[in-house]
CHARMM internal coordinates of N, CA and C (Angstrom, degrees):
IC EDIT
DIST 1 N 1 CA 1.4478
DIST 1 CA 1 C 1.5282
ANGL 1 N 1 CA 1 C 109.12
DIST 1 C 2 N 1.3073
ANGL 1 CA 1 C 2 N 115.45
DIHE 1 N 1 CA 1 C 2 N 133.51
DIST 2 N 2 CA 1.4509
ANGL 1 C 2 N 2 CA 121.36
DIHE 1 CA 1 C 2 N 2 CA 176.11
DIST 2 CA 2 C 1.5230
ANGL 2 N 2 CA 2 C 108.34
DIHE 1 C 2 N 2 CA 2 C -105.70
DIST 2 C 3 N 1.3299
ANGL 2 CA 2 C 3 N 115.78
DIHE 2 N 2 CA 2 C 3 N 149.32
DIST 3 N 3 CA 1.4534
ANGL 2 C 3 N 3 CA 119.97
DIHE 2 CA 2 C 3 N 3 CA 176.20
DIST 3 CA 3 C 1.5268
ANGL 3 N 3 CA 3 C 109.48
DIHE 2 C 3 N 3 CA 3 C -119.73
DIST 3 C 4 N 1.3068
ANGL 3 CA 3 C 4 N 115.30
DIHE 3 N 3 CA 3 C 4 N 160.26
DIST 4 N 4 CA 1.4567
ANGL 3 C 4 N 4 CA 121.45
DIHE 3 CA 3 C 4 N 4 CA -178.53
DIST 4 CA 4 C 1.5219
ANGL 4 N 4 CA 4 C 108.82
DIHE 3 C 4 N 4 CA 4 C -130.60
DIST 4 C 5 N 1.3083
ANGL 4 CA 4 C 5 N 115.88
DIHE 4 N 4 CA 4 C 5 N 136.55
DIST 5 N 5 CA 1.4577
ANGL 4 C 5 N 5 CA 121.51
DIHE 4 CA 4 C 5 N 5 CA 174.17
DIST 5 CA 5 C 1.5263
ANGL 5 N 5 CA 5 C 106.85
DIHE 4 C 5 N 5 CA 5 C -93.31
DIST 5 C 6 N 1.3185
ANGL 5 CA 5 C 6 N 116.96
DIHE 5 N 5 CA 5 C 6 N 120.24
DIST 6 N 6 CA 1.4603
ANGL 5 C 6 N 6 CA 123.13
DIHE 5 CA 5 C 6 N 6 CA -174.18
DIST 6 CA 6 C 1.5262
ANGL 6 N 6 CA 6 C 113.35
DIHE 5 C 6 N 6 CA 6 C -89.87
DIST 6 C 7 N 1.3136
ANGL 6 CA 6 C 7 N 118.27
DIHE 6 N 6 CA 6 C 7 N 22.77
DIST 7 N 7 CA 1.4559
ANGL 6 C 7 N 7 CA 121.17
DIHE 6 CA 6 C 7 N 7 CA -174.01
DIST 7 CA 7 C 1.5224
ANGL 7 N 7 CA 7 C 112.40
DIHE 6 C 7 N 7 CA 7 C -57.80
DIST 7 C 8 N 1.3153
ANGL 7 CA 7 C 8 N 117.83
DIHE 7 N 7 CA 7 C 8 N -45.16
DIST 8 N 8 CA 1.4708
ANGL 7 C 8 N 8 CA 120.68
DIHE 7 CA 7 C 8 N 8 CA -179.20
DIST 8 CA 8 C 1.5265
ANGL 8 N 8 CA 8 C 110.73
DIHE 7 C 8 N 8 CA 8 C -59.84
DIST 8 C 9 N 1.3264
ANGL 8 CA 8 C 9 N 117.39
DIHE 8 N 8 CA 8 C 9 N -44.75
DIST 9 N 9 CA 1.4677
ANGL 8 C 9 N 9 CA 121.54
DIHE 8 CA 8 C 9 N 9 CA 179.08
DIST 9 CA 9 C 1.5288
ANGL 9 N 9 CA 9 C 111.36
DIHE 8 C 9 N 9 CA 9 C -61.57
DIST 9 C 10 N 1.3135
ANGL 9 CA 9 C 10 N 116.28
DIHE 9 N 9 CA 9 C 10 N -43.83
DIST 10 N 10 CA 1.4660
ANGL 9 C 10 N 10 CA 121.02
DIHE 9 CA 9 C 10 N 10 CA -178.61
DIST 10 CA 10 C 1.5170
ANGL 10 N 10 CA 10 C 110.48
DIHE 9 C 10 N 10 CA 10 C -65.00
DIST 10 C 11 N 1.3254
ANGL 10 CA 10 C 11 N 117.30
DIHE 10 N 10 CA 10 C 11 N -43.49
DIST 11 N 11 CA 1.4664
ANGL 10 C 11 N 11 CA 120.17
DIHE 10 CA 10 C 11 N 11 CA 178.54
DIST 11 CA 11 C 1.5276
ANGL 11 N 11 CA 11 C 110.74
DIHE 10 C 11 N 11 CA 11 C -63.59
DIST 11 C 12 N 1.3311
ANGL 11 CA 11 C 12 N 117.18
DIHE 11 N 11 CA 11 C 12 N -41.58
DIST 12 N 12 CA 1.4652
ANGL 11 C 12 N 12 CA 121.42
DIHE 11 CA 11 C 12 N 12 CA 178.20
DIST 12 CA 12 C 1.5276
ANGL 12 N 12 CA 12 C 110.77
DIHE 11 C 12 N 12 CA 12 C -60.90
DIST 12 C 13 N 1.3278
ANGL 12 CA 12 C 13 N 116.93
DIHE 12 N 12 CA 12 C 13 N -43.83
DIST 13 N 13 CA 1.4668
ANGL 12 C 13 N 13 CA 120.97
DIHE 12 CA 12 C 13 N 13 CA 179.64
DIST 13 CA 13 C 1.5212
ANGL 13 N 13 CA 13 C 111.90
DIHE 12 C 13 N 13 CA 13 C -61.63
DIST 13 C 14 N 1.3118
ANGL 13 CA 13 C 14 N 116.54
DIHE 13 N 13 CA 13 C 14 N -33.28
DIST 14 N 14 CA 1.4674
ANGL 13 C 14 N 14 CA 121.30
DIHE 13 CA 13 C 14 N 14 CA -177.68
DIST 14 CA 14 C 1.5207
ANGL 14 N 14 CA 14 C 113.27
DIHE 13 C 14 N 14 CA 14 C -91.33
DIST 14 C 15 N 1.3247
ANGL 14 CA 14 C 15 N 116.55
DIHE 14 N 14 CA 14 C 15 N -5.80
DIST 15 N 15 CA 1.4591
ANGL 14 C 15 N 15 CA 119.56
DIHE 14 CA 14 C 15 N 15 CA -177.54
DIST 15 CA 15 C 1.5215
ANGL 15 N 15 CA 15 C 111.92
DIHE 14 C 15 N 15 CA 15 C 67.05
DIST 15 C 16 N 1.2984
ANGL 15 CA 15 C 16 N 116.16
DIHE 15 N 15 CA 15 C 16 N 31.83
DIST 16 N 16 CA 1.4637
ANGL 15 C 16 N 16 CA 122.21
DIHE 15 CA 15 C 16 N 16 CA -177.54
DIST 16 CA 16 C 1.5250
ANGL 16 N 16 CA 16 C 109.43
DIHE 15 C 16 N 16 CA 16 C -109.14
DIST 16 C 17 N 1.2981
ANGL 16 CA 16 C 17 N 116.97
DIHE 16 N 16 CA 16 C 17 N 138.35
DIST 17 N 17 CA 1.4597
ANGL 16 C 17 N 17 CA 120.07
DIHE 16 CA 16 C 17 N 17 CA 179.62
DIST 17 CA 17 C 1.5288
ANGL 17 N 17 CA 17 C 111.12
DIHE 16 C 17 N 17 CA 17 C -86.30
DIST 17 C 18 N 1.3075
ANGL 17 CA 17 C 18 N 114.98
DIHE 17 N 17 CA 17 C 18 N 158.86
DIST 18 N 18 CA 1.4572
ANGL 17 C 18 N 18 CA 120.57
DIHE 17 CA 17 C 18 N 18 CA 176.36
DIST 18 CA 18 C 1.5246
ANGL 18 N 18 CA 18 C 109.91
DIHE 17 C 18 N 18 CA 18 C -62.02
DIST 18 C 19 N 1.3057
ANGL 18 CA 18 C 19 N 115.99
DIHE 18 N 18 CA 18 C 19 N -40.07
DIST 19 N 19 CA 1.4656
ANGL 18 C 19 N 19 CA 121.06
DIHE 18 CA 18 C 19 N 19 CA -179.33
DIST 19 CA 19 C 1.5325
ANGL 19 N 19 CA 19 C 111.07
DIHE 18 C 19 N 19 CA 19 C -63.82
DIST 19 C 20 N 1.3330
ANGL 19 CA 19 C 20 N 115.91
DIHE 19 N 19 CA 19 C 20 N -39.62
DIST 20 N 20 CA 1.4603
ANGL 19 C 20 N 20 CA 120.48
DIHE 19 CA 19 C 20 N 20 CA 178.88
DIST 20 CA 20 C 1.5328
ANGL 20 N 20 CA 20 C 110.89
DIHE 19 C 20 N 20 CA 20 C -63.16
DIST 20 C 21 N 1.3266
ANGL 20 CA 20 C 21 N 116.98
DIHE 20 N 20 CA 20 C 21 N -43.85
DIST 21 N 21 CA 1.4582
ANGL 20 C 21 N 21 CA 120.53
DIHE 20 CA 20 C 21 N 21 CA 178.07
DIST 21 CA 21 C 1.5255
ANGL 21 N 21 CA 21 C 110.32
DIHE 20 C 21 N 21 CA 21 C -64.73
DIST 21 C 22 N 1.3068
ANGL 21 CA 21 C 22 N 117.52
DIHE 21 N 21 CA 21 C 22 N -43.38
DIST 22 N 22 CA 1.4685
ANGL 21 C 22 N 22 CA 121.09
DIHE 21 CA 21 C 22 N 22 CA 179.04
DIST 22 CA 22 C 1.5189
ANGL 22 N 22 CA 22 C 110.57
DIHE 21 C 22 N 22 CA 22 C -59.32
DIST 22 C 23 N 1.3179
ANGL 22 CA 22 C 23 N 117.26
DIHE 22 N 22 CA 22 C 23 N -43.47
DIST 23 N 23 CA 1.4637
ANGL 22 C 23 N 23 CA 121.66
DIHE 22 CA 22 C 23 N 23 CA 178.81
DIST 23 CA 23 C 1.5294
ANGL 23 N 23 CA 23 C 110.65
DIHE 22 C 23 N 23 CA 23 C -63.52
DIST 23 C 24 N 1.3287
ANGL 23 CA 23 C 24 N 116.14
DIHE 23 N 23 CA 23 C 24 N -44.29
DIST 24 N 24 CA 1.4588
ANGL 23 C 24 N 24 CA 121.74
DIHE 23 CA 23 C 24 N 24 CA -179.57
DIST 24 CA 24 C 1.5304
ANGL 24 N 24 CA 24 C 111.44
DIHE 23 C 24 N 24 CA 24 C -62.09
DIST 24 C 25 N 1.3265
ANGL 24 CA 24 C 25 N 116.40
DIHE 24 N 24 CA 24 C 25 N -36.45
DIST 25 N 25 CA 1.4589
ANGL 24 C 25 N 25 CA 121.46
DIHE 24 CA 24 C 25 N 25 CA -177.06
DIST 25 CA 25 C 1.5221
ANGL 25 N 25 CA 25 C 113.30
DIHE 24 C 25 N 25 CA 25 C -93.72
DIST 25 C 26 N 1.3180
ANGL 25 CA 25 C 26 N 116.93
DIHE 25 N 25 CA 25 C 26 N -4.35
DIST 26 N 26 CA 1.4579
ANGL 25 C 26 N 26 CA 122.19
DIHE 25 CA 25 C 26 N 26 CA -177.41
DIST 26 CA 26 C 1.5397
ANGL 26 N 26 CA 26 C 111.06
DIHE 25 C 26 N 26 CA 26 C 59.99
DIST 26 C 27 N 1.3359
ANGL 26 CA 26 C 27 N 114.71
DIHE 26 N 26 CA 26 C 27 N 45.41
DIST 27 N 27 CA 1.4612
ANGL 26 C 27 N 27 CA 122.47
DIHE 26 CA 26 C 27 N 27 CA 176.16
DIST 27 CA 27 C 1.5221
ANGL 27 N 27 CA 27 C 109.29
DIHE 26 C 27 N 27 CA 27 C -116.77
DIST 27 C 28 N 1.3165
ANGL 27 CA 27 C 28 N 115.69
DIHE 27 N 27 CA 27 C 28 N 162.16
DIST 28 N 28 CA 1.4632
ANGL 27 C 28 N 28 CA 119.16
DIHE 27 CA 27 C 28 N 28 CA 174.56
DIST 28 CA 28 C 1.5303
ANGL 28 N 28 CA 28 C 108.67
DIHE 27 C 28 N 28 CA 28 C -70.03
DIST 28 C 29 N 1.3327
ANGL 28 CA 28 C 29 N 117.79
DIHE 28 N 28 CA 28 C 29 N 139.06
DIST 29 N 29 CA 1.4744
ANGL 28 C 29 N 29 CA 120.25
DIHE 28 CA 28 C 29 N 29 CA 176.55
DIST 29 CA 29 C 1.5241
ANGL 29 N 29 CA 29 C 112.48
DIHE 28 C 29 N 29 CA 29 C -55.95
DIST 29 C 30 N 1.3180
ANGL 29 CA 29 C 30 N 117.58
DIHE 29 N 29 CA 29 C 30 N -32.11
DIST 30 N 30 CA 1.4691
ANGL 29 C 30 N 30 CA 120.12
DIHE 29 CA 29 C 30 N 30 CA 179.81
DIST 30 CA 30 C 1.5317
ANGL 30 N 30 CA 30 C 111.73
DIHE 29 C 30 N 30 CA 30 C -65.07
DIST 30 C 31 N 1.3189
ANGL 30 CA 30 C 31 N 117.26
DIHE 30 N 30 CA 30 C 31 N -29.53
DIST 31 N 31 CA 1.4703
ANGL 30 C 31 N 31 CA 120.43
DIHE 30 CA 30 C 31 N 31 CA 177.45
DIST 31 CA 31 C 1.5226
ANGL 31 N 31 CA 31 C 110.15
DIHE 30 C 31 N 31 CA 31 C -66.19
DIST 31 C 32 N 1.3301
ANGL 31 CA 31 C 32 N 116.70
DIHE 31 N 31 CA 31 C 32 N -46.91
DIST 32 N 32 CA 1.4641
ANGL 31 C 32 N 32 CA 121.00
DIHE 31 CA 31 C 32 N 32 CA 178.95
DIST 32 CA 32 C 1.5240
ANGL 32 N 32 CA 32 C 109.87
DIHE 31 C 32 N 32 CA 32 C -66.05
DIST 32 C 33 N 1.3286
ANGL 32 CA 32 C 33 N 116.96
DIHE 32 N 32 CA 32 C 33 N -40.73
DIST 33 N 33 CA 1.4594
ANGL 32 C 33 N 33 CA 120.76
DIHE 32 CA 32 C 33 N 33 CA 178.48
DIST 33 CA 33 C 1.5262
ANGL 33 N 33 CA 33 C 110.90
DIHE 32 C 33 N 33 CA 33 C -59.45
DIST 33 C 34 N 1.3179
ANGL 33 CA 33 C 34 N 117.31
DIHE 33 N 33 CA 33 C 34 N -42.67
DIST 34 N 34 CA 1.4609
ANGL 33 C 34 N 34 CA 121.26
DIHE 33 CA 33 C 34 N 34 CA 178.96
DIST 34 CA 34 C 1.5288
ANGL 34 N 34 CA 34 C 110.78
DIHE 33 C 34 N 34 CA 34 C -62.40
DIST 34 C 35 N 1.3357
ANGL 34 CA 34 C 35 N 116.95
DIHE 34 N 34 CA 34 C 35 N -41.92
DIST 35 N 35 CA 1.4609
ANGL 34 C 35 N 35 CA 120.63
DIHE 34 CA 34 C 35 N 35 CA -179.27
DIST 35 CA 35 C 1.5251
ANGL 35 N 35 CA 35 C 112.11
DIHE 34 C 35 N 35 CA 35 C -69.62
DIST 35 C 36 N 1.3189
ANGL 35 CA 35 C 36 N 117.15
DIHE 35 N 35 CA 35 C 36 N -20.71
DIST 36 N 36 CA 1.4671
ANGL 35 C 36 N 36 CA 121.42
DIHE 35 CA 35 C 36 N 36 CA 177.74
DIST 36 CA 36 C 1.5244
ANGL 36 N 36 CA 36 C 111.96
DIHE 35 C 36 N 36 CA 36 C -86.56
DIST 36 C 37 N 1.3143
ANGL 36 CA 36 C 37 N 117.30
DIHE 36 N 36 CA 36 C 37 N -10.34
DIST 37 N 37 CA 1.4643
ANGL 36 C 37 N 37 CA 120.41
DIHE 36 CA 36 C 37 N 37 CA -178.87
DIST 37 CA 37 C 1.5229
ANGL 37 N 37 CA 37 C 110.60
DIHE 36 C 37 N 37 CA 37 C -82.66
DIST 37 C 38 N 1.3178
ANGL 37 CA 37 C 38 N 115.96
DIHE 37 N 37 CA 37 C 38 N 169.11
DIST 38 N 38 CA 1.4564
ANGL 37 C 38 N 38 CA 121.20
DIHE 37 CA 37 C 38 N 38 CA 178.59
DIST 38 CA 38 C 1.5238
ANGL 38 N 38 CA 38 C 112.18
DIHE 37 C 38 N 38 CA 38 C -88.81
DIST 38 C 39 N 1.3188
ANGL 38 CA 38 C 39 N 116.80
DIHE 38 N 38 CA 38 C 39 N 3.51
DIST 39 N 39 CA 1.4625
ANGL 38 C 39 N 39 CA 119.32
DIHE 38 CA 38 C 39 N 39 CA -175.32
DIST 39 CA 39 C 1.5282
ANGL 39 N 39 CA 39 C 113.23
DIHE 38 C 39 N 39 CA 39 C -112.19
DIST 39 C 40 N 1.3185
ANGL 39 CA 39 C 40 N 117.51
DIHE 39 N 39 CA 39 C 40 N 30.39
DIST 40 N 40 CA 1.4582
ANGL 39 C 40 N 40 CA 120.92
DIHE 39 CA 39 C 40 N 40 CA 178.86
DIST 40 CA 40 C 1.5239
ANGL 40 N 40 CA 40 C 108.69
DIHE 39 C 40 N 40 CA 40 C -73.11
DIST 40 C 41 N 1.3176
ANGL 40 CA 40 C 41 N 116.28
DIHE 40 N 40 CA 40 C 41 N 123.48
DIST 41 N 41 CA 1.4583
ANGL 40 C 41 N 41 CA 119.19
DIHE 40 CA 40 C 41 N 41 CA 179.13
DIST 41 CA 41 C 1.5264
ANGL 41 N 41 CA 41 C 112.25
DIHE 40 C 41 N 41 CA 41 C -116.74
DIST 41 C 42 N 1.3252
ANGL 41 CA 41 C 42 N 117.27
DIHE 41 N 41 CA 41 C 42 N -12.57
DIST 42 N 42 CA 1.4574
ANGL 41 C 42 N 42 CA 120.62
DIHE 41 CA 41 C 42 N 42 CA 175.36
DIST 42 CA 42 C 1.5213
ANGL 42 N 42 CA 42 C 109.41
DIHE 41 C 42 N 42 CA 42 C -161.04
DIST 42 C 43 N 1.3169
ANGL 42 CA 42 C 43 N 113.58
DIHE 42 N 42 CA 42 C 43 N 149.29
DIST 43 N 43 CA 1.4568
ANGL 42 C 43 N 43 CA 119.78
DIHE 42 CA 42 C 43 N 43 CA -179.58
DIST 43 CA 43 C 1.5267
ANGL 43 N 43 CA 43 C 108.04
DIHE 42 C 43 N 43 CA 43 C -156.71
DIST 43 C 44 N 1.3100
ANGL 43 CA 43 C 44 N 116.08
DIHE 43 N 43 CA 43 C 44 N 147.73
DIST 44 N 44 CA 1.4568
ANGL 43 C 44 N 44 CA 120.51
DIHE 43 CA 43 C 44 N 44 CA 176.86
DIST 44 CA 44 C 1.5258
ANGL 44 N 44 CA 44 C 109.99
DIHE 43 C 44 N 44 CA 44 C -75.53
DIST 44 C 45 N 1.3185
ANGL 44 CA 44 C 45 N 115.55
DIHE 44 N 44 CA 44 C 45 N 136.23
DIST 45 N 45 CA 1.4594
ANGL 44 C 45 N 45 CA 121.01
DIHE 44 CA 44 C 45 N 45 CA 177.54
DIST 45 CA 45 C 1.5308
ANGL 45 N 45 CA 45 C 110.26
DIHE 44 C 45 N 45 CA 45 C -58.91
DIST 45 C 46 N 1.2958
ANGL 45 CA 45 C 46 N 117.12
DIHE 45 N 45 CA 45 C 46 N -39.52
DIST 46 N 46 CA 1.4759
ANGL 45 C 46 N 46 CA 120.49
DIHE 45 CA 45 C 46 N 46 CA 179.89
DIST 46 CA 46 C 1.5259
ANGL 46 N 46 CA 46 C 111.53
DIHE 45 C 46 N 46 CA 46 C -62.82
DIST 46 C 47 N 1.3177
ANGL 46 CA 46 C 47 N 117.28
DIHE 46 N 46 CA 46 C 47 N -32.87
DIST 47 N 47 CA 1.4639
ANGL 46 C 47 N 47 CA 120.15
DIHE 46 CA 46 C 47 N 47 CA 176.20
DIST 47 CA 47 C 1.5211
ANGL 47 N 47 CA 47 C 109.96
DIHE 46 C 47 N 47 CA 47 C -66.55
DIST 47 C 48 N 1.3306
ANGL 47 CA 47 C 48 N 116.95
DIHE 47 N 47 CA 47 C 48 N -42.76
DIST 48 N 48 CA 1.4598
ANGL 47 C 48 N 48 CA 120.21
DIHE 47 CA 47 C 48 N 48 CA 178.20
DIST 48 CA 48 C 1.5293
ANGL 48 N 48 CA 48 C 110.75
DIHE 47 C 48 N 48 CA 48 C -63.99
DIST 48 C 49 N 1.3234
ANGL 48 CA 48 C 49 N 116.29
DIHE 48 N 48 CA 48 C 49 N -40.86
DIST 49 N 49 CA 1.4693
ANGL 48 C 49 N 49 CA 120.41
DIHE 48 CA 48 C 49 N 49 CA 177.50
DIST 49 CA 49 C 1.5236
ANGL 49 N 49 CA 49 C 110.84
DIHE 48 C 49 N 49 CA 49 C -61.28
DIST 49 C 50 N 1.3243
ANGL 49 CA 49 C 50 N 116.28
DIHE 49 N 49 CA 49 C 50 N -42.68
DIST 50 N 50 CA 1.4622
ANGL 49 C 50 N 50 CA 120.58
DIHE 49 CA 49 C 50 N 50 CA -179.50
DIST 50 CA 50 C 1.5341
ANGL 50 N 50 CA 50 C 111.36
DIHE 49 C 50 N 50 CA 50 C -66.56
DIST 50 C 51 N 1.3214
ANGL 50 CA 50 C 51 N 117.09
DIHE 50 N 50 CA 50 C 51 N -38.03
DIST 51 N 51 CA 1.4625
ANGL 50 C 51 N 51 CA 120.72
DIHE 50 CA 50 C 51 N 51 CA 177.19
DIST 51 CA 51 C 1.5210
ANGL 51 N 51 CA 51 C 110.08
DIHE 50 C 51 N 51 CA 51 C -63.97
DIST 51 C 52 N 1.3251
ANGL 51 CA 51 C 52 N 116.56
DIHE 51 N 51 CA 51 C 52 N -45.11
DIST 52 N 52 CA 1.4692
ANGL 51 C 52 N 52 CA 120.59
DIHE 51 CA 51 C 52 N 52 CA 178.65
DIST 52 CA 52 C 1.5227
ANGL 52 N 52 CA 52 C 110.58
DIHE 51 C 52 N 52 CA 52 C -59.85
DIST 52 C 53 N 1.3029
ANGL 52 CA 52 C 53 N 116.57
DIHE 52 N 52 CA 52 C 53 N -42.42
DIST 53 N 53 CA 1.4626
ANGL 52 C 53 N 53 CA 120.41
DIHE 52 CA 52 C 53 N 53 CA 179.34
DIST 53 CA 53 C 1.5234
ANGL 53 N 53 CA 53 C 111.02
DIHE 52 C 53 N 53 CA 53 C -66.16
DIST 53 C 54 N 1.3188
ANGL 53 CA 53 C 54 N 117.39
DIHE 53 N 53 CA 53 C 54 N -45.02
DIST 54 N 54 CA 1.4630
ANGL 53 C 54 N 54 CA 121.48
DIHE 53 CA 53 C 54 N 54 CA -178.20
DIST 54 CA 54 C 1.5273
ANGL 54 N 54 CA 54 C 111.53
DIHE 53 C 54 N 54 CA 54 C -63.95
DIST 54 C 55 N 1.3237
ANGL 54 CA 54 C 55 N 116.92
DIHE 54 N 54 CA 54 C 55 N -36.10
DIST 55 N 55 CA 1.4648
ANGL 54 C 55 N 55 CA 121.02
DIHE 54 CA 54 C 55 N 55 CA -177.72
DIST 55 CA 55 C 1.5278
ANGL 55 N 55 CA 55 C 112.68
DIHE 54 C 55 N 55 CA 55 C -96.25
DIST 55 C 56 N 1.3278
ANGL 55 CA 55 C 56 N 116.52
DIHE 55 N 55 CA 55 C 56 N -2.15
DIST 56 N 56 CA 1.4605
ANGL 55 C 56 N 56 CA 122.89
DIHE 55 CA 55 C 56 N 56 CA -178.96
DIST 56 CA 56 C 1.5302
ANGL 56 N 56 CA 56 C 110.88
DIHE 55 C 56 N 56 CA 56 C 54.45
DIST 56 C 57 N 1.3377
ANGL 56 CA 56 C 57 N 114.52
DIHE 56 N 56 CA 56 C 57 N 53.70
DIST 57 N 57 CA 1.4685
ANGL 56 C 57 N 57 CA 121.24
DIHE 56 CA 56 C 57 N 57 CA 178.29
DIST 57 CA 57 C 1.5210
ANGL 57 N 57 CA 57 C 108.62
DIHE 56 C 57 N 57 CA 57 C -130.44
DIST 57 C 58 N 1.3337
ANGL 57 CA 57 C 58 N 115.91
DIHE 57 N 57 CA 57 C 58 N 166.25
DIST 58 N 58 CA 1.4589
ANGL 57 C 58 N 58 CA 120.37
DIHE 57 CA 57 C 58 N 58 CA 176.03
DIST 58 CA 58 C 1.5266
ANGL 58 N 58 CA 58 C 109.07
DIHE 57 C 58 N 58 CA 58 C -91.39
DIST 58 C 59 N 1.3069
ANGL 58 CA 58 C 59 N 114.90
DIHE 58 N 58 CA 58 C 59 N 162.36
DIST 59 N 59 CA 1.4598
ANGL 58 C 59 N 59 CA 119.90
DIHE 58 CA 58 C 59 N 59 CA 178.00
DIST 59 CA 59 C 1.5276
ANGL 59 N 59 CA 59 C 110.66
DIHE 58 C 59 N 59 CA 59 C -62.33
DIST 59 C 60 N 1.3385
ANGL 59 CA 59 C 60 N 116.78
DIHE 59 N 59 CA 59 C 60 N -29.68
DIST 60 N 60 CA 1.4679
ANGL 59 C 60 N 60 CA 121.10
DIHE 59 CA 59 C 60 N 60 CA 178.79
DIST 60 CA 60 C 1.5179
ANGL 60 N 60 CA 60 C 112.31
DIHE 59 C 60 N 60 CA 60 C -67.43
DIST 60 C 61 N 1.3182
ANGL 60 CA 60 C 61 N 117.53
DIHE 60 N 60 CA 60 C 61 N -24.16
DIST 61 N 61 CA 1.4637
ANGL 60 C 61 N 61 CA 120.38
DIHE 60 CA 60 C 61 N 61 CA 176.59
DIST 61 CA 61 C 1.5320
ANGL 61 N 61 CA 61 C 110.53
DIHE 60 C 61 N 61 CA 61 C -81.50
DIST 61 C 62 N 1.3172
ANGL 61 CA 61 C 62 N 116.14
DIHE 61 N 61 CA 61 C 62 N -30.43
DIST 62 N 62 CA 1.4605
ANGL 61 C 62 N 62 CA 121.38
DIHE 61 CA 61 C 62 N 62 CA -176.34
DIST 62 CA 62 C 1.5291
ANGL 62 N 62 CA 62 C 112.67
DIHE 61 C 62 N 62 CA 62 C -82.33
DIST 62 C 63 N 1.3280
ANGL 62 CA 62 C 63 N 117.03
DIHE 62 N 62 CA 62 C 63 N -39.18
DIST 63 N 63 CA 1.4623
ANGL 62 C 63 N 63 CA 121.23
DIHE 62 CA 62 C 63 N 63 CA -176.38
DIST 63 CA 63 C 1.5237
ANGL 63 N 63 CA 63 C 109.20
DIHE 62 C 63 N 63 CA 63 C -116.64
DIST 63 C 64 N 1.3141
ANGL 63 CA 63 C 64 N 115.41
DIHE 63 N 63 CA 63 C 64 N 129.06
DIST 64 N 64 CA 1.4684
ANGL 63 C 64 N 64 CA 121.15
DIHE 63 CA 63 C 64 N 64 CA 177.88
DIST 64 CA 64 C 1.5252
ANGL 64 N 64 CA 64 C 109.11
DIHE 63 C 64 N 64 CA 64 C -132.95
DIST 64 C 65 N 1.3167
ANGL 64 CA 64 C 65 N 115.12
DIHE 64 N 64 CA 64 C 65 N 161.46
DIST 65 N 65 CA 1.4571
ANGL 64 C 65 N 65 CA 120.07
DIHE 64 CA 64 C 65 N 65 CA 175.10
DIST 65 CA 65 C 1.5197
ANGL 65 N 65 CA 65 C 108.56
DIHE 64 C 65 N 65 CA 65 C -73.80
DIST 65 C 66 N 1.3187
ANGL 65 CA 65 C 66 N 116.20
DIHE 65 N 65 CA 65 C 66 N 133.29
DIST 66 N 66 CA 1.4578
ANGL 65 C 66 N 66 CA 122.19
DIHE 65 CA 65 C 66 N 66 CA 178.88
DIST 66 CA 66 C 1.5310
ANGL 66 N 66 CA 66 C 108.59
DIHE 65 C 66 N 66 CA 66 C -88.48
DIST 66 C 67 N 1.3144
ANGL 66 CA 66 C 67 N 116.10
DIHE 66 N 66 CA 66 C 67 N 105.99
DIST 67 N 67 CA 1.4684
ANGL 66 C 67 N 67 CA 120.94
DIHE 66 CA 66 C 67 N 67 CA -177.56
DIST 67 CA 67 C 1.5269
ANGL 67 N 67 CA 67 C 112.28
DIHE 66 C 67 N 67 CA 67 C -96.46
DIST 67 C 68 N 1.3168
ANGL 67 CA 67 C 68 N 117.89
DIHE 67 N 67 CA 67 C 68 N 6.83
DIST 68 N 68 CA 1.4674
ANGL 67 C 68 N 68 CA 121.89
DIHE 67 CA 67 C 68 N 68 CA -177.55
DIST 68 CA 68 C 1.5141
ANGL 68 N 68 CA 68 C 112.75
DIHE 67 C 68 N 68 CA 68 C -93.19
DIST 68 C 69 N 1.3086
ANGL 68 CA 68 C 69 N 118.60
DIHE 68 N 68 CA 68 C 69 N 30.52
DIST 69 N 69 CA 1.4721
ANGL 68 C 69 N 69 CA 120.08
DIHE 68 CA 68 C 69 N 69 CA -178.88
DIST 69 CA 69 C 1.4928
ANGL 69 N 69 CA 69 C 111.23
DIHE 68 C 69 N 69 CA 69 C -107.15
END
COOR INIT
IC SEED 1 N 1 CA 1 C
IC BUILD
């Protein structure tokens, strides 16, 4: 089973830039950019928790099963 991080979609829906989220979370923009790409192969759970908190979303909204394989 593959999973997908929907961060790019969520930011697009909210009209929020990757840079804005990085600034809000005090992370490097490259970290957010990597999580918005389709080539994420590892991520810290604490980073996902912080993103969910910053965007006021559940983990189920952020991570979904990738059925396009």
